TORDREN-250333 format. One record per residue: residue number from 1; chain; residue in one letter; x, y, z of N, C-alpha, C, O in turn. Coordinates in steps of 0.02 Angstrom, whole numbers, plus 32768, in hexadecimal, padded with zeros to 4 digits. Each point is the difference from the previous one (the first is absolute). Layout:
<pts>
{pt NUM; 'A'; 'A'; {X; Y; Z}; {X; Y; Z}; {X; Y; Z}; {X; Y; Z}}
...
</pts>
This chain:
<pts>
{pt 1; 'A'; 'M'; {312F; 8022; 40E1}; {7FF3; 8047; 7FF9}; {7FD0; 800B; 7FC6}; {8007; 7FE2; 7FCB}}
{pt 2; 'A'; 'V'; {7FC8; 804A; 803F}; {7FCC; 800D; 7FCE}; {800F; 8041; 7FDD}; {8011; 8033; 8020}}
{pt 3; 'A'; 'Q'; {7FEA; 7FCB; 7F9F}; {800A; 803D; 7FDA}; {7FBC; 801C; 7FEC}; {7FD4; 7FDB; 7FEB}}
{pt 4; 'A'; 'V'; {8025; 8064; 801C}; {7FC2; 8022; 7FED}; {8010; 8030; 7FC8}; {802E; 802A; 8006}}
{pt 5; 'A'; 'R'; {7FAC; 7FD1; 7FC5}; {800B; 802D; 7FC8}; {7FC7; 8032; 7FFE}; {7FC6; 7FED; 8009}}
{pt 6; 'A'; 'C'; {8049; 804F; 7FEB}; {7FCE; 8035; 7FF9}; {8007; 801E; 7FBC}; {8036; 8012; 7FEA}}
{pt 7; 'A'; 'H'; {7F93; 7FF3; 7FF3}; {7FFF; 801C; 7FBD}; {7FD5; 803E; 8000}; {7FC6; 7FFD; 7FEC}}
{pt 8; 'A'; 'Y'; {8052; 8038; 8029}; {7FDB; 803E; 8001}; {8023; 8034; 7FD5}; {803D; 8003; 7FFD}}
{pt 9; 'A'; 'L'; {7F9B; 8024; 7FE3}; {8019; 8039; 7FD9}; {7FE9; 803F; 8021}; {7FC9; 8003; 801C}}
{pt 10; 'A'; 'V'; {8060; 802D; 7FE2}; {7FED; 8041; 801A}; {7FF1; 802B; 7FC4}; {802B; 800F; 7FD7}}
{pt 11; 'A'; 'L'; {7F94; 8005; 8024}; {7FEB; 8029; 7FC7}; {7FEA; 8044; 8018}; {7FDE; 8006; 8034}}
{pt 12; 'A'; 'P'; {8034; 802D; 7FA9}; {7FE9; 8043; 8015}; {7FB8; 800A; 7FEA}; {7FEC; 7FEB; 7FCA}}
{pt 13; 'A'; 'E'; {7FED; 8036; 8060}; {7FBB; 8012; 7FEF}; {7FFF; 8045; 7FE3}; {8033; 8022; 7FFD}}
{pt 14; 'A'; 'E'; {7F92; 7FF3; 7FEC}; {7FF9; 8041; 7FE1}; {8010; 8039; 8031}; {801A; 8033; 7FEC}}
{pt 15; 'A'; 'N'; {7FD5; 7FC3; 8053}; {800C; 8036; 8030}; {8048; 8000; 801A}; {8011; 8028; 802C}}
{pt 16; 'A'; 'G'; {8018; 7FAC; 7FBB}; {8046; 8000; 8012}; {8012; 7FD0; 8037}; {803B; 7FF5; 800C}}
{pt 17; 'A'; 'S'; {7F93; 7FEC; 8018}; {8011; 7FD0; 8035}; {8011; 7FBD; 7FE0}; {7FF2; 7FF4; 7FC6}}
{pt 18; 'A'; 'M'; {802D; 7FE2; 8062}; {8015; 7FBF; 7FE8}; {7FD1; 7FCA; 801A}; {7FE8; 8006; 8039}}
{pt 19; 'A'; 'E'; {800A; 7FC7; 7FA0}; {7FD3; 7FC9; 8014}; {8023; 7FBE; 7FF3}; {8021; 7FF7; 7FCD}}
{pt 20; 'A'; 'L'; {7FD6; 7FDA; 8062}; {801A; 7FBD; 7FF7}; {7FCD; 7FD8; 7FD9}; {7FC5; 7FFF; 8013}}
{pt 21; 'A'; 'T'; {804F; 7FDF; 7FB9}; {7FD3; 7FD8; 7FD7}; {801D; 7FBA; 7FFB}; {803C; 7FF7; 7FF5}}
{pt 22; 'A'; 'D'; {7F98; 7FD5; 8013}; {8016; 7FBB; 7FFA}; {8005; 7FF0; 7FB6}; {7FCF; 8003; 7FDC}}
{pt 23; 'A'; 'R'; {806E; 7FEA; 800F}; {800B; 7FF4; 7FBA}; {7FE6; 7FBC; 7FEB}; {7FEF; 7FF6; 7FC5}}
{pt 24; 'A'; 'T'; {800C; 7FDA; 806A}; {7FEB; 7FBC; 7FEE}; {7FB4; 7FFB; 7FF9}; {7FE7; 7FD0; 7FE3}}
{pt 25; 'A'; 'R'; {7FF4; 805F; 8038}; {7FB7; 7FFE; 7FFC}; {7FEA; 8015; 7FBA}; {8015; 8033; 7FE7}}
{pt 26; 'A'; 'S'; {7FC0; 7FA5; 7FFB}; {7FE6; 8012; 7FBE}; {7FBA; 801D; 8009}; {7FDF; 7FF1; 8031}}
{pt 27; 'A'; 'E'; {800C; 8037; 7FA2}; {7FBF; 8022; 8003}; {7FC6; 7FCF; 7FF4}; {7FCD; 8005; 8023}}
{pt 28; 'A'; 'A'; {8038; 7FCE; 7FAE}; {7FCB; 7FD0; 7FF0}; {8008; 7FC1; 802B}; {8037; 7FE7; 8007}}
{pt 29; 'A'; 'P'; {7F91; 7FFF; 8016}; {8006; 7FC2; 8026}; {8011; 7FC6; 7FD2}; {7FF1; 8001; 7FC5}}
{pt 30; 'A'; 'Q'; {8030; 7FCE; 8057}; {8015; 7FC6; 7FDA}; {7FC2; 7FD5; 7FF0}; {7FD1; 7FFE; 8027}}
{pt 31; 'A'; 'P'; {802F; 7FDF; 7FA0}; {7FC5; 7FD8; 7FEC}; {7FEE; 7FCA; 8034}; {7FC5; 7FF6; 800C}}
{pt 32; 'A'; 'S'; {806B; 7FE9; 8011}; {7FF0; 7FCC; 8031}; {7FE1; 801E; 803F}; {7FD4; 7FE2; 801E}}
{pt 33; 'A'; 'R'; {8042; 8059; 7FF5}; {7FE3; 8022; 803A}; {7FB8; 8015; 7FF2}; {7FD5; 7FFD; 802C}}
{pt 34; 'A'; 'R'; {801D; 8018; 7F96}; {7FBB; 8012; 7FEE}; {7FD1; 7FC4; 8007}; {7FC9; 8007; 8019}}
{pt 35; 'A'; 'W'; {804E; 7FBD; 7FD2}; {7FD7; 7FC4; 8005}; {7FF4; 7FEE; 8049}; {7FC9; 7FEC; 8013}}
{pt 36; 'A'; 'V'; {8069; 801A; 8016}; {7FF9; 7FF0; 8047}; {7FCE; 8031; 8020}; {7FD5; 7FEB; 8026}}
{pt 37; 'A'; 'N'; {8032; 8055; 7FCB}; {7FD1; 8032; 801A}; {7FB9; 7FF2; 7FE8}; {7FD1; 8007; 8027}}
{pt 38; 'A'; 'L'; {8027; 7FE6; 7F9B}; {7FBE; 7FF0; 7FE5}; {7FE2; 7FC3; 8023}; {7FC5; 8000; 8012}}
{pt 39; 'A'; 'L'; {8063; 7FCC; 7FF8}; {7FE7; 7FC4; 8021}; {7FEE; 800E; 8049}; {7FCC; 7FE9; 8018}}
{pt 40; 'A'; 'L'; {805E; 803B; 800B}; {7FF2; 800F; 8046}; {7FC2; 802D; 8006}; {7FD6; 7FF6; 802C}}
{pt 41; 'A'; 'G'; {8025; 803C; 7FA9}; {7FC6; 802D; 8001}; {7FBF; 7FDC; 7FF1}; {7FCE; 800C; 8022}}
{pt 42; 'A'; 'S'; {8033; 7FC8; 7FAC}; {7FC2; 7FDC; 7FF0}; {7FEF; 7FCE; 8038}; {7FC5; 7FF4; 800D}}
{pt 43; 'A'; 'G'; {806D; 7FF0; 8013}; {7FF3; 7FD3; 8039}; {7FE0; 8024; 803A}; {7FD2; 7FE6; 8020}}
{pt 44; 'A'; 'V'; {8045; 8056; 7FEE}; {7FE3; 8029; 8036}; {7FB9; 8013; 7FEE}; {7FD3; 7FFC; 802B}}
{pt 45; 'A'; 'L'; {8021; 8019; 7F97}; {7FBB; 8011; 7FEB}; {7FD2; 7FC4; 8004}; {7FC6; 8007; 8015}}
{pt 46; 'A'; 'A'; {8051; 7FBF; 7FD7}; {7FD7; 7FC3; 8004}; {7FF0; 7FEF; 8048}; {7FC8; 7FEB; 8010}}
{pt 47; 'A'; 'S'; {8069; 801D; 801D}; {7FF3; 7FF3; 8047}; {7FCC; 802F; 801D}; {7FD4; 7FEB; 8025}}
{pt 48; 'A'; 'I'; {8031; 8054; 7FCA}; {7FCF; 8032; 8018}; {7FBB; 7FEF; 7FE6}; {7FCF; 8005; 8024}}
{pt 49; 'A'; 'A'; {802D; 7FE7; 7F9D}; {7FBF; 7FEF; 7FE2}; {7FE1; 7FC3; 8023}; {7FC3; 7FFD; 800A}}
{pt 50; 'A'; 'T'; {8067; 7FD1; 8008}; {7FE4; 7FC4; 8020}; {7FE7; 800F; 8047}; {7FD5; 7FDC; 8019}}
{pt 51; 'A'; 'F'; {8043; 8059; 8006}; {7FE6; 8014; 8041}; {7FC2; 802C; 7FF9}; {7FD1; 7FF9; 8027}}
{pt 52; 'A'; 'L'; {802F; 8033; 7FA8}; {7FC9; 802F; 7FF9}; {7FC1; 7FE1; 7FE2}; {7FC8; 8011; 8015}}
{pt 53; 'A'; 'Y'; {803F; 7FC2; 7FBC}; {7FC6; 7FE4; 7FDE}; {7FCF; 7FDE; 8030}; {7FC4; 800F; 7FFD}}
{pt 54; 'A'; 'P'; {8052; 7FC4; 802F}; {7FCF; 7FE2; 802F}; {7FE2; 8033; 8030}; {7FC5; 7FFB; 8012}}
{pt 55; 'A'; 'A'; {8062; 8036; 8002}; {7FE6; 8033; 802D}; {7FC9; 8029; 7FDE}; {7FCD; 800E; 801F}}
{pt 56; 'A'; 'I'; {803E; 8003; 7FA3}; {7FCD; 8027; 7FDB}; {7FC2; 7FD5; 7FF4}; {7FC8; 8019; 8005}}
{pt 57; 'A'; 'R'; {8041; 7FA7; 7FEB}; {7FC7; 7FD4; 7FF6}; {7FD7; 7FF7; 8040}; {7FC4; 7FF7; 7FFE}}
{pt 58; 'A'; 'Y'; {805E; 800B; 803B}; {7FDE; 7FFA; 8040}; {7FD9; 8040; 8010}; {7FC7; 7FFC; 8018}}
{pt 59; 'A'; 'I'; {8056; 803D; 7FDB}; {7FE0; 8040; 800F}; {7FC5; 800C; 7FD1}; {7FCC; 8018; 8015}}
{pt 60; 'A'; 'I'; {803B; 7FD6; 7FAC}; {7FCB; 800A; 7FCE}; {7FE9; 7FBB; 7FE9}; {801A; 7FE6; 7FCF}}
{pt 61; 'A'; 'P'; {7FB4; 7FFD; 8054}; {7FE9; 7FBD; 7FED}; {7FDB; 8001; 7FBD}; {7FE7; 8035; 7FEC}}
{pt 62; 'A'; 'P'; {8014; 7F93; 7FF4}; {7FDC; 7FFE; 7FC0}; {7FB5; 800A; 800C}; {7FE6; 7FED; 8034}}
{pt 63; 'A'; 'P'; {7FF8; 8032; 7F9D}; {7FB8; 800B; 8008}; {7FDA; 7FBE; 8000}; {800F; 7FD2; 7FD9}}
{pt 64; 'A'; 'V'; {7FC0; 8029; 8054}; {7FD6; 7FC5; 8004}; {7FBC; 8013; 7FE3}; {7FDF; 802E; 8018}}
{pt 65; 'A'; 'A'; {800D; 7FAE; 7FB6}; {7FC0; 800F; 7FE1}; {7FC7; 7FEC; 802E}; {8000; 7FC9; 801C}}
{pt 66; 'A'; 'E'; {7FCF; 8063; 7FEB}; {7FC5; 7FF1; 8029}; {7FD4; 7FD0; 7FDA}; {7FF8; 8005; 7FC3}}
{pt 67; 'A'; 'S'; {7FED; 7FCD; 8060}; {7FD4; 7FCE; 7FE1}; {7FC3; 8024; 7FE3}; {7FE2; 802B; 8020}}
{pt 68; 'A'; 'T'; {800C; 7FC2; 7FA4}; {7FC6; 801D; 7FE0}; {7FC0; 7FDB; 8015}; {7FC9; 8014; 7FED}}
{pt 69; 'A'; 'S'; {8040; 7FB6; 8037}; {7FC7; 7FDA; 8017}; {7FD7; 8027; 8033}; {801C; 801E; 802E}}
{pt 70; 'A'; 'R'; {7FA3; 7FE2; 7FCA}; {7FD5; 8024; 802E}; {7FE4; 7FD1; 8036}; {7FDF; 8017; 802F}}
{pt 71; 'A'; 'S'; {802E; 7FA8; 7FCA}; {7FE8; 7FD1; 8032}; {8032; 7FC7; 8009}; {8028; 7FF1; 7FD4}}
{pt 72; 'A'; 'V'; {7FD4; 7FF0; 8068}; {802D; 7FCA; 8010}; {7FDB; 7FD0; 802F}; {7FD6; 8014; 8027}}
{pt 73; 'A'; 'V'; {803C; 7FAD; 7FD4}; {7FE5; 7FCF; 802F}; {802A; 8005; 803F}; {803C; 7FF0; 7FFF}}
{pt 74; 'A'; 'A'; {7FA6; 8026; 8038}; {8024; 800D; 803E}; {8007; 7FC2; 802A}; {8034; 7FF6; 8021}}
{pt 75; 'A'; 'A'; {7F9A; 7FE0; 7FE0}; {8002; 7FC4; 802A}; {7FC6; 7FD2; 7FEC}; {7FD8; 8010; 7FD5}}
{pt 76; 'A'; 'R'; {8025; 7FB8; 804D}; {7FC7; 7FD3; 7FF9}; {7FD6; 800A; 803F}; {801A; 8013; 8034}}
{pt 77; 'A'; 'T'; {7FA6; 7FE0; 7FC7}; {7FD2; 800E; 8037}; {8011; 7FD8; 803F}; {7FF3; 8018; 8038}}
{pt 78; 'A'; 'N'; {8029; 7FAD; 7FC2}; {8010; 7FD8; 803B}; {8044; 8013; 801F}; {8012; 7FE3; 8034}}
{pt 79; 'A'; 'E'; {8013; 804C; 7FAE}; {8041; 8014; 801C}; {7FFA; 802C; 803D}; {8029; 7FFC; 802E}}
{pt 80; 'A'; 'L'; {7FA3; 802E; 7FD4}; {7FF9; 8031; 8036}; {7FC8; 7FED; 802F}; {7FC7; 7FF4; 7FEA}}
{pt 81; 'A'; 'K'; {8049; 8009; 8056}; {7FCC; 7FF7; 8032}; {7FE4; 8044; 8011}; {801C; 8033; 7FED}}
{pt 82; 'A'; 'N'; {7FAB; 7FCD; 8037}; {7FE3; 8040; 8016}; {8032; 8025; 802D}; {8025; 7FE2; 8027}}
{pt 83; 'A'; 'N'; {7FDC; 8061; 7FD2}; {802B; 802D; 8028}; {804A; 7FF4; 7FF2}; {8028; 7FFF; 802F}}
{pt 84; 'A'; 'T'; {7FE9; 7FF7; 7F91}; {8047; 7FF9; 7FEC}; {800D; 802A; 7FC3}; {7FD2; 8017; 7FDF}}
{pt 85; 'A'; 'G'; {806E; 7FF3; 8012}; {8013; 8026; 7FC5}; {803A; 7FDF; 7FDC}; {8023; 7FD6; 801C}}
{pt 86; 'A'; 'K'; {7FE6; 803D; 7FA5}; {8036; 7FE4; 7FD7}; {801B; 8037; 7FD3}; {7FDA; 8023; 7FDF}}
{pt 87; 'A'; 'V'; {8068; 7FE5; 8020}; {8020; 802F; 7FD1}; {800F; 7FD9; 7FC0}; {801B; 7FC9; 8002}}
{pt 88; 'A'; 'F'; {7FD3; 8055; 7FC5}; {800D; 7FE1; 7FBF}; {801A; 8035; 7FD1}; {7FFC; 803C; 800E}}
{pt 89; 'A'; 'K'; {8020; 7FAE; 7FBA}; {801D; 802F; 7FD0}; {7FCB; 8014; 7FCD}; {7FDF; 7FD6; 7FE2}}
{pt 90; 'A'; 'F'; {8019; 806C; 8016}; {7FD2; 801B; 7FCE}; {8028; 802D; 7FD3}; {800E; 803A; 8011}}
{pt 91; 'A'; 'G'; {8004; 7FAD; 7FB5}; {802E; 8025; 7FD4}; {8045; 7FFE; 801F}; {801A; 7FCB; 8010}}
{pt 92; 'A'; 'S'; {8004; 8070; 7FF9}; {8043; 8002; 801E}; {7FFE; 8015; 804A}; {8034; 8009; 801F}}
{pt 93; 'A'; 'K'; {7F8F; 7FFE; 7FFC}; {7FF9; 8016; 8046}; {7FD8; 7FCD; 8028}; {7FDA; 7FD9; 7FE4}}
{pt 94; 'A'; 'P'; {802F; 8028; 805E}; {7FDA; 7FD2; 802A}; {7FB9; 8019; 800C}; {7FF3; 803C; 7FFF}}
{pt 95; 'A'; 'A'; {7FE0; 7F95; 800B}; {7FBB; 800F; 8011}; {7FEC; 7FD3; 803B}; {8021; 7FCE; 800D}}
{pt 96; 'A'; 'L'; {7FAA; 8044; 8014}; {7FEA; 7FDC; 803C}; {7FB8; 7FE9; 7FF6}; {7FD4; 8027; 7FF1}}
{pt 97; 'A'; 'L'; {8022; 7F98; 8019}; {7FBD; 7FE2; 7FFE}; {7FED; 7FEF; 8048}; {8026; 7FDD; 8022}}
{pt 98; 'A'; 'V'; {7FA0; 803B; 7FF4}; {7FEA; 7FF4; 8045}; {7FBD; 7FDC; 7FFE}; {7FD3; 8012; 7FDA}}
{pt 99; 'A'; 'R'; {8027; 7FBA; 804F}; {7FBF; 7FE0; 8009}; {7FEA; 8015; 8046}; {801E; 7FEE; 8032}}
{pt 100; 'A'; 'T'; {7FAC; 8038; 7FD1}; {7FE8; 801C; 803F}; {7FE5; 7FC9; 802D}; {7FF9; 7FC7; 7FEB}}
{pt 101; 'A'; 'A'; {7FF7; 804C; 8053}; {7FE4; 7FD0; 8030}; {7FBC; 7FE7; 7FE7}; {7FEC; 7FC8; 8010}}
{pt 102; 'A'; 'A'; {7FF0; 8062; 7FCA}; {7FBF; 7FEC; 7FE4}; {8007; 7FD3; 7FC3}; {7FCF; 7FE3; 7FE9}}
{pt 103; 'A'; 'G'; {806F; 8017; 7FFA}; {800A; 7FD6; 7FC6}; {8003; 8025; 7FBE}; {8009; 7FE1; 7FCC}}
{pt 104; 'A'; 'D'; {7FF1; 8062; 8035}; {8004; 8027; 7FC3}; {804A; 8009; 7FEC}; {802C; 7FFF; 802A}}
{pt 105; 'A'; 'F'; {7FDF; 800A; 7F94}; {8044; 800C; 7FE7}; {8008; 8049; 7FEF}; {7FD3; 801F; 7FE2}}
{pt 106; 'A'; 'K'; {8066; 7FFE; 8030}; {8011; 8045; 7FF0}; {8048; 8001; 7FE9}; {802A; 7FDB; 8019}}
{pt 107; 'A'; 'A'; {7FE5; 8051; 7FB7}; {8045; 8005; 7FE7}; {8016; 8049; 7FFD}; {7FD9; 802C; 7FF0}}
{pt 108; 'A'; 'F'; {8066; 7FDE; 8020}; {801D; 8043; 8003}; {8047; 7FFE; 7FE4}; {801F; 7FCB; 7FFA}}
{pt 109; 'A'; 'S'; {7FFA; 806F; 7FF5}; {8047; 8005; 7FF1}; {8025; 7FF5; 8042}; {7FEB; 801A; 8034}}
{pt 110; 'A'; 'A'; {804A; 7FBF; 7FCC}; {8026; 7FF3; 803D}; {8039; 8031; 8009}; {802E; 7FF3; 8027}}
{pt 111; 'A'; 'V'; {7FD0; 8044; 7FB5}; {8034; 8033; 8004}; {7FE6; 8039; 802C}; {7FD0; 8021; 7FEE}}
{pt 112; 'A'; 'C'; {8051; 7FEA; 804B}; {7FEC; 8035; 802E}; {8006; 8044; 7FDE}; {8030; 800B; 7FDA}}
{pt 113; 'A'; 'T'; {7FA2; 8021; 8032}; {8000; 8041; 7FE0}; {8031; 8030; 8021}; {8007; 8039; 7FE9}}
{pt 114; 'A'; 'H'; {801A; 7FB2; 804B}; {8030; 802C; 8022}; {8045; 7FF9; 7FE0}; {8019; 802F; 7FE1}}
{pt 115; 'A'; 'L'; {8007; 7F97; 8025}; {8043; 7FF6; 7FE4}; {8007; 7FC1; 7FD7}; {8036; 7FE4; 7FFA}}
{pt 116; 'A'; 'D'; {7F93; 8004; 7FE9}; {8000; 7FC6; 7FD3}; {8016; 7FBF; 8021}; {801A; 7FD3; 7FDE}}
{pt 117; 'A'; 'C'; {7FDC; 8027; 8063}; {800D; 7FC0; 8022}; {7FC7; 7FD0; 7FEF}; {7FCB; 8015; 7FEB}}
{pt 118; 'A'; 'T'; {8041; 7FAA; 801E}; {7FCB; 7FCF; 7FF3}; {7FD6; 7FF7; 803F}; {801A; 7FF2; 8036}}
{pt 119; 'A'; 'V'; {7FA5; 8016; 7FC2}; {7FD2; 7FF9; 8039}; {7FEA; 7FB7; 8006}; {800A; 7FD8; 7FD2}}
{pt 120; 'A'; 'Q'; {7FD9; 8017; 8067}; {7FE8; 7FBC; 800D}; {7FC0; 8002; 8029}; {7FF1; 8032; 8021}}
{pt 121; 'A'; 'Y'; {7FEB; 7F98; 7FDE}; {7FC2; 7FFC; 8026}; {800F; 7FE6; 8046}; {8020; 7FCC; 8008}}
{pt 122; 'A'; 'R'; {7FC9; 8059; 802B}; {8008; 7FEB; 8046}; {7FBF; 7FE1; 8017}; {7FCE; 8023; 8008}}
{pt 123; 'A'; 'E'; {8033; 7F9C; 8003}; {7FC3; 7FDB; 8015}; {7FE9; 8017; 8044}; {7FC3; 8003; 800D}}
{pt 124; 'A'; 'D'; {806C; 800C; 8021}; {7FED; 8014; 8044}; {7FDD; 8044; 8001}; {7FD4; 800B; 8029}}
{pt 125; 'A'; 'L'; {8040; 8023; 7FAA}; {7FE2; 8042; 7FFD}; {7FC6; 8004; 7FCE}; {7FD7; 802D; 8002}}
{pt 126; 'A'; 'R'; {8028; 7FA2; 7FD1}; {7FD1; 8000; 7FC7}; {8007; 8040; 7FD8}; {7FCF; 801F; 7FEA}}
{pt 127; 'A'; 'Q'; {8070; 7FF4; 800C}; {8011; 803B; 7FD9}; {803F; 7FF2; 7FD6}; {8023; 7FCF; 800B}}
{pt 128; 'A'; 'I'; {7FE9; 805D; 7FC6}; {803C; 7FFB; 7FD7}; {8035; 802B; 8021}; {7FF3; 8039; 8013}}
{pt 129; 'A'; 'W'; {8049; 7FAC; 7FF4}; {8035; 8020; 8027}; {803F; 8008; 7FD7}; {8015; 7FD3; 7FDC}}
{pt 130; 'A'; 'C'; {800A; 8067; 802B}; {8041; 800D; 7FE1}; {8034; 7FFD; 8038}; {7FFE; 8027; 802F}}
{pt 131; 'A'; 'A'; {8030; 7FAB; 7FCB}; {8032; 7FF5; 8035}; {8036; 8036; 8001}; {8022; 8008; 8033}}
{pt 132; 'A'; 'C'; {7FE6; 801E; 7F97}; {8036; 8032; 7FFE}; {7FF7; 8036; 8035}; {802F; 8010; 8025}}
{pt 133; 'A'; 'H'; {7F95; 800E; 7FDE}; {7FF4; 8037; 802E}; {7FBE; 7FF8; 8026}; {7FE3; 8030; 8017}}
{pt 134; 'A'; 'N'; {8007; 7F91; 7FEF}; {7FC4; 7FEF; 8026}; {7FC1; 8022; 7FE7}; {7FD6; 8017; 8027}}
{pt 135; 'A'; 'G'; {8023; 7FED; 7F97}; {7FC4; 801C; 7FE2}; {7FC9; 7FCC; 7FFD}; {800E; 7FC5; 7FF6}}
{pt 136; 'A'; 'L'; {7FB4; 8050; 8014}; {7FC7; 7FD3; 7FFE}; {7FCD; 8016; 7FCC}; {7FF3; 803C; 7FF7}}
{pt 137; 'A'; 'Y'; {7FEF; 7F93; 7FE8}; {7FCA; 800B; 7FD0}; {7FC6; 7FD3; 8014}; {800A; 7FCB; 801C}}
{pt 138; 'A'; 'D'; {7FB8; 804B; 7FD5}; {7FC7; 7FD5; 800E}; {7FF4; 7FD3; 7FC4}; {8025; 8003; 7FCF}}
{pt 139; 'A'; 'L'; {7FA7; 7FD3; 8034}; {7FF2; 7FD1; 7FCA}; {7FDD; 8020; 7FC5}; {7FEA; 7FDD; 7FD2}}
{pt 140; 'A'; 'A'; {8010; 8065; 802E}; {7FE9; 8024; 7FC5}; {803C; 8022; 7FDE}; {7FF8; 8021; 7FCD}}
{pt 141; 'A'; 'G'; {8044; 7FD8; 8051}; {803C; 801D; 7FE5}; {8010; 8046; 801A}; {8034; 801D; 7FEE}}
{pt 142; 'A'; 'R'; {7FA0; 7FFF; 803C}; {800A; 8043; 801B}; {8037; 8000; 8035}; {8006; 7FD1; 8028}}
{pt 143; 'A'; 'N'; {8024; 8063; 7FD7}; {8034; 8005; 8033}; {7FE2; 8017; 8042}; {7FDC; 8031; 8003}}
{pt 144; 'A'; 'L'; {8034; 7FAA; 8032}; {7FE4; 800E; 8042}; {8031; 8024; 802E}; {7FED; 8031; 8021}}
{pt 145; 'A'; 'S'; {8051; 7FB9; 7FE0}; {8031; 801F; 802C}; {8046; 7FF8; 7FE3}; {800A; 7FDA; 7FD0}}
{pt 146; 'A'; 'G'; {8025; 804B; 804E}; {8045; 7FFD; 7FE8}; {800C; 8032; 7FC9}; {7FD6; 802C; 7FF4}}
{pt 147; 'A'; 'P'; {8062; 7FCF; 7FEB}; {8012; 8032; 7FCE}; {7FE2; 7FF9; 7FBA}; {8008; 802E; 7FD8}}
{pt 148; 'A'; 'P'; {7FD6; 7F9B; 8016}; {7FE7; 7FFC; 7FBB}; {7FD1; 803A; 7FEF}; {7FCF; 800C; 8023}}
{pt 149; 'A'; 'P'; {8040; 8018; 7FA7}; {7FD8; 803B; 7FEF}; {7FC0; 7FF1; 7FD8}; {7FD1; 8028; 8001}}
{pt 150; 'A'; 'R'; {802E; 7F9F; 7FDC}; {7FC7; 7FF0; 7FD4}; {7FE8; 7FB9; 800C}; {8025; 7FD7; 801C}}
{pt 151; 'A'; 'P'; {7F9F; 8019; 7FCF}; {7FE7; 7FBB; 8005}; {8025; 7FD3; 7FCE}; {8020; 8017; 7FD1}}
{pt 152; 'A'; 'L'; {7FDA; 7FA8; 803B}; {801C; 7FCF; 7FD1}; {7FD4; 7FFD; 7FC2}; {7FC4; 800E; 8002}}
{pt 153; 'A'; 'E'; {805A; 7FDF; 7FC6}; {7FDA; 7FF5; 7FC3}; {7FD8; 7FC0; 8008}; {801B; 7FCD; 8014}}
{pt 154; 'A'; 'V'; {7FA4; 8036; 7FDD}; {7FD3; 7FC7; 8008}; {7FF6; 7FDF; 7FBC}; {7FF7; 8021; 7FCE}}
{pt 155; 'A'; 'F'; {800B; 7F9C; 8032}; {7FF5; 7FD9; 7FC3}; {7FBE; 7FDA; 8005}; {7FE8; 7FF2; 8037}}
{pt 156; 'A'; 'A'; {7FFB; 7FFF; 7F90}; {7FC2; 7FD9; 7FFE}; {8011; 7FB6; 8005}; {8032; 7FE9; 7FE3}}
{pt 157; 'A'; 'V'; {7FA5; 7FF1; 8041}; {800B; 7FB8; 800A}; {7FC4; 7FDA; 7FE4}; {7FC7; 8011; 800D}}
{pt 158; 'A'; 'H'; {8048; 7FBC; 7FCB}; {7FCD; 7FD5; 7FE3}; {8012; 7FB7; 800D}; {8039; 7FEC; 7FF4}}
{pt 159; 'A'; 'V'; {7F97; 7FEE; 8024}; {800B; 7FB8; 8009}; {7FE5; 7FDD; 7FC3}; {7FC4; 8004; 7FF1}}
{pt 160; 'A'; 'Q'; {8069; 7FD9; 7FEB}; {7FEC; 7FDC; 7FC4}; {8011; 7FB6; 800A}; {8038; 7FEA; 7FF7}}
{pt 161; 'A'; 'G'; {7F95; 7FF1; 801D}; {800B; 7FB9; 8010}; {802A; 7FFB; 8040}; {7FEB; 8018; 8034}}
{pt 162; 'A'; 'E'; {804F; 7FC9; 7FC7}; {802C; 7FF8; 8039}; {8036; 8036; 8002}; {8028; 8002; 802E}}
{pt 163; 'A'; 'E'; {7FD9; 802B; 7FA0}; {8034; 8033; 7FFC}; {7FE6; 8044; 8017}; {7FC7; 8012; 7FF4}}
{pt 164; 'A'; 'I'; {8066; 8013; 802E}; {7FF0; 8045; 8014}; {8026; 802E; 7FD1}; {803E; 8001; 8000}}
{pt 165; 'A'; 'V'; {7F9E; 8024; 7FD7}; {801D; 802C; 7FCE}; {7FFC; 8048; 8018}; {7FCA; 8018; 8013}}
{pt 166; 'A'; 'V'; {806F; 800A; 7FED}; {8004; 8046; 8016}; {8009; 802A; 7FC2}; {802A; 7FF1; 7FD5}}
{pt 167; 'A'; 'T'; {7FAE; 8045; 8026}; {8002; 802B; 7FC5}; {800B; 8049; 8015}; {7FE5; 8017; 8032}}
{pt 168; 'A'; 'R'; {8043; 800C; 7FA6}; {8009; 8048; 800B}; {7FC0; 8024; 7FEE}; {7FDE; 7FEE; 7FD0}}
{pt 169; 'A'; 'N'; {8013; 8045; 8057}; {7FC5; 802A; 7FF0}; {8014; 8030; 7FC9}; {803A; 8014; 7FFB}}
{pt 170; 'A'; 'A'; {7F96; 7FFE; 7FDB}; {800D; 802D; 7FC7}; {800C; 8044; 8015}; {800C; 802C; 7FD6}}
</pts>
């Protein structure tokens, strides 16, 4: 048989009604309970921080400094055959080097002016093509068809010995 003890006091309130009050309950929390609450609370906060920190770092990536270099060696002259193209890195963005059917070198920004997709040279069309929305550019960088609103940025090309150097225009 289980015995149950109840420790309640009946105290009168100001308005004359009676209220049951637990006599064993103390007003101040016990010191050991405070430490447990503090440890549990800090553990929950630490868990939340470990979930939020990577998410925030993903949403707000660190800034990438743009290269201050105005020129880059894009390729060697024997790398490209006539009527071919090569995407290379120019600073933090891609660029496109094209060797025309006549053997001339041309360089452009490889970032489509529509939605920043990377463009490529289509040998069969002899044009620059954006695969995202089927945009076409000619070999002067002008937009011919599709959604691109502006021409590609054109870079200057210089052949120095066996190296093809691409330079930003001023």
